[in-house]
Backbone bond lengths (Angstrom), bond angles and torsions (degrees), N, CA, C in turn:
res aa  C-N    CA-C-N  psi(-1)  N-CA   C-N-CA  omega(-1)  CA-C   N-CA-C  phi
1 M - - - 1.455 - - 1.537 106.11 -
2 G 1.331 117.00 133.81 1.467 121.74 -179.60 1.500 112.12 -79.76
3 T 1.312 115.07 166.11 1.443 120.96 178.74 1.510 109.73 -93.62
4 D 1.320 117.03 126.35 1.448 121.72 173.37 1.502 107.61 -109.76
5 M 1.303 115.39 128.52 1.485 121.06 -177.71 1.527 109.04 -130.84
6 I 1.264 116.64 140.52 1.485 121.96 175.60 1.528 105.51 -103.32
7 L 1.321 118.37 131.75 1.432 123.14 173.36 1.513 108.25 -121.89
8 K 1.289 116.73 127.73 1.469 120.87 -174.63 1.541 109.41 -140.63
9 Q 1.318 117.29 131.64 1.459 120.58 174.30 1.531 106.93 -94.13
10 C 1.326 118.23 128.06 1.443 123.13 176.59 1.487 109.25 -84.51
11 K 1.344 117.67 130.63 1.459 122.49 -178.76 1.540 109.67 -93.49
12 R 1.295 114.84 146.05 1.456 119.72 173.85 1.503 108.29 -76.53
13 T 1.296 117.40 124.84 1.458 121.89 -178.06 1.506 112.77 -108.71
14 N 1.335 118.95 -18.93 1.441 121.23 -178.31 1.557 108.58 -113.87
15 L 1.347 114.45 102.29 1.458 117.77 -178.87 1.539 110.70 -92.19
16 T 1.281 119.28 8.29 1.476 121.62 179.24 1.531 112.41 -89.30
17 K 1.329 115.83 -20.37 1.471 119.82 179.03 1.514 111.35 -73.12
18 A 1.303 117.27 145.32 1.483 119.98 173.72 1.525 110.87 -66.37
19 K 1.339 117.59 152.53 1.463 120.54 -179.84 1.512 111.15 -58.46
20 R 1.326 117.25 -38.08 1.472 122.55 179.48 1.499 110.51 -56.89
21 S 1.300 116.13 -46.91 1.460 121.59 -179.09 1.534 111.11 -68.85
22 M 1.314 115.28 -42.78 1.453 120.36 -177.31 1.543 110.93 -65.28
23 I 1.310 116.56 -51.55 1.499 122.55 -178.69 1.527 109.10 -61.62
24 G 1.334 116.95 -50.23 1.433 120.18 179.21 1.492 113.31 -57.07
25 G 1.334 116.32 -41.51 1.451 120.95 178.02 1.521 112.93 -64.28
26 I 1.336 117.15 -42.31 1.457 120.96 178.33 1.539 111.48 -61.19
27 V 1.355 114.47 -48.73 1.441 119.72 179.66 1.538 111.03 -58.73
28 D 1.292 116.27 -49.13 1.484 120.75 179.12 1.494 112.58 -60.22
29 Y 1.342 117.48 -43.18 1.455 122.08 178.35 1.542 112.65 -63.85
30 V 1.283 115.72 -50.04 1.453 121.39 -176.55 1.516 112.12 -62.98
31 L 1.329 117.82 -40.38 1.477 121.76 -176.44 1.526 114.28 -88.80
32 S 1.345 119.50 -2.60 1.462 117.75 179.62 1.524 108.80 -70.22
33 E 1.314 115.42 137.91 1.465 121.36 -174.51 1.544 112.88 -73.65
34 K 1.294 115.75 -29.20 1.509 119.63 -178.20 1.540 109.49 -123.18
35 D 1.334 116.16 152.61 1.413 119.91 174.22 1.520 109.73 -86.61
36 E 1.374 117.25 -175.12 1.480 119.12 -177.97 1.495 115.17 -64.82
37 N 1.342 116.97 -14.24 1.473 121.89 179.09 1.514 112.71 -100.61
38 G 1.337 116.21 4.61 1.484 121.33 176.40 1.555 111.70 85.65
39 R 1.325 118.59 7.96 1.468 121.07 178.37 1.511 110.09 -84.18
40 N 1.347 116.39 152.15 1.463 120.26 175.74 1.523 110.55 -58.55
41 K 1.315 117.20 136.87 1.453 122.15 -178.52 1.505 111.83 -124.08
42 C 1.287 117.07 -63.42 1.443 121.98 -178.07 1.524 107.17 -104.99
43 V 1.338 115.68 106.84 1.473 119.95 -177.86 1.531 111.86 -99.97
44 W 1.347 117.25 -13.77 1.441 120.43 179.28 1.492 108.17 -159.74
45 S 1.326 117.76 140.48 1.461 122.46 173.28 1.519 110.70 -150.94
46 T 1.283 116.29 159.43 1.460 120.62 177.48 1.521 107.05 -147.36
47 A 1.282 116.10 161.37 1.476 122.18 178.16 1.528 108.80 -137.51
48 L 1.327 114.14 140.34 1.454 118.93 -178.40 1.542 109.05 -129.38
49 N 1.317 114.67 151.51 1.458 123.03 172.43 1.507 114.83 66.11
50 F 1.323 116.38 33.76 1.441 122.26 174.81 1.545 110.37 -104.17
51 I 1.264 118.35 152.70 1.464 123.60 171.44 1.529 107.86 -78.37
52 A 1.291 115.38 -45.20 1.472 122.13 -176.73 1.542 110.15 -72.63
53 A 1.305 116.30 145.52 1.478 121.35 -178.88 1.530 111.92 -98.40
54 T 1.348 118.90 -17.41 1.485 120.99 -177.75 1.496 109.02 -102.79
55 R 1.329 115.59 158.57 1.483 121.49 175.70 1.476 111.14 -60.21
56 K 1.313 119.07 -42.38 1.464 123.29 178.64 1.513 110.70 -58.88
57 G 1.346 116.13 -46.53 1.442 122.02 179.92 1.510 111.25 -66.14
58 Q 1.335 118.46 -38.33 1.453 122.98 -178.96 1.535 108.68 -69.22
59 R 1.340 117.28 -36.77 1.475 120.06 177.44 1.536 109.63 -63.81
60 A 1.346 115.01 -45.24 1.499 118.68 179.72 1.538 109.94 -65.02
61 E 1.334 117.90 -35.05 1.462 119.83 178.67 1.511 111.57 -67.29
62 M 1.321 118.10 -40.60 1.445 121.36 176.82 1.505 113.08 -64.24
63 I 1.311 115.72 -40.54 1.473 119.87 178.04 1.513 110.24 -64.43
64 S 1.318 118.30 -45.15 1.455 123.55 178.61 1.498 112.17 -59.01
65 L 1.319 116.78 -49.08 1.488 119.87 177.09 1.480 113.85 -60.92
66 A 1.354 115.84 -40.90 1.454 118.80 179.60 1.523 111.99 -64.38
67 E 1.335 115.86 -40.98 1.454 119.11 178.95 1.516 113.27 -65.76
68 E 1.306 118.32 -28.95 1.445 123.16 176.04 1.520 114.40 -71.92
69 S 1.303 116.34 -24.52 1.456 123.58 -175.60 1.555 107.76 -75.57
70 V 1.303 118.00 108.44 1.463 120.88 -179.19 1.529 111.91 -93.81
71 R 1.319 116.26 -16.04 1.481 119.38 -177.92 1.526 114.93 -89.82
72 S 1.287 117.12 -12.40 1.421 120.74 -177.75 1.537 110.42 -125.93
73 R 1.320 115.35 133.02 1.481 119.13 176.85 1.527 109.83 -78.76
74 M 1.314 118.37 -21.67 1.463 120.99 178.11 1.530 108.63 -145.20
75 P 1.339 117.35 87.77 1.476 121.17 -176.42 1.527 115.02 -81.96
76 V 1.310 119.14 11.15 1.453 122.09 178.63 1.552 108.70 -123.91
77 C 1.326 116.12 137.70 1.455 121.53 175.28 1.532 110.86 -103.40
78 H 1.302 116.56 145.85 1.460 122.38 175.24 1.513 107.76 -118.14
79 W 1.316 116.82 117.87 1.469 121.89 -179.14 1.509 109.63 -115.87
80 L 1.321 115.42 146.17 1.471 121.95 174.06 1.549 107.70 -112.63
81 L 1.350 115.19 132.80 1.422 123.13 174.27 1.501 106.09 -121.41
82 I 1.328 117.09 121.00 1.468 121.12 -171.56 1.543 107.99 -125.65
83 W 1.322 116.35 128.54 1.436 122.33 174.67 1.514 110.72 -112.30
84 N 1.310 116.90 163.12 1.461 120.55 174.56 1.550 109.27 -61.01
85 E 1.323 115.70 154.66 1.464 122.75 -170.33 1.550 113.48 -52.96
86 H 1.325 118.59 -38.72 1.462 120.43 -174.00 1.520 112.43 -99.49
87 E 1.310 119.26 5.14 1.474 120.83 179.10 1.520 108.99 -92.36
88 I 1.341 114.79 143.54 1.436 121.33 178.05 1.548 107.24 -123.13
89 P 1.322 115.70 111.93 1.510 117.65 -178.94 1.514 110.67 -68.05
90 T 1.303 115.32 148.03 1.464 121.28 176.73 1.513 109.26 -126.31
91 G 1.339 115.21 163.01 1.453 119.23 175.39 1.399 115.57 94.70
């Protein structure tokens, strides 16, 4: 059986929020272990190319870099990668 995966980029729809609020919200949402109904949501995550070693530090680093970016209203992308329920991605 082949692997079917869905890849989707989430677009920023609210440009009135401050970058600090938007980035912090994305990080908190993505890394929360349960969804609003108590179901498992984030079962694995990793981070690359950060100076900070902790999630809290990486969140602060992302916010700081986003606030320094004057040419982009949203310098962070949020992507969803979805596999079938019984598939386990490797690599």
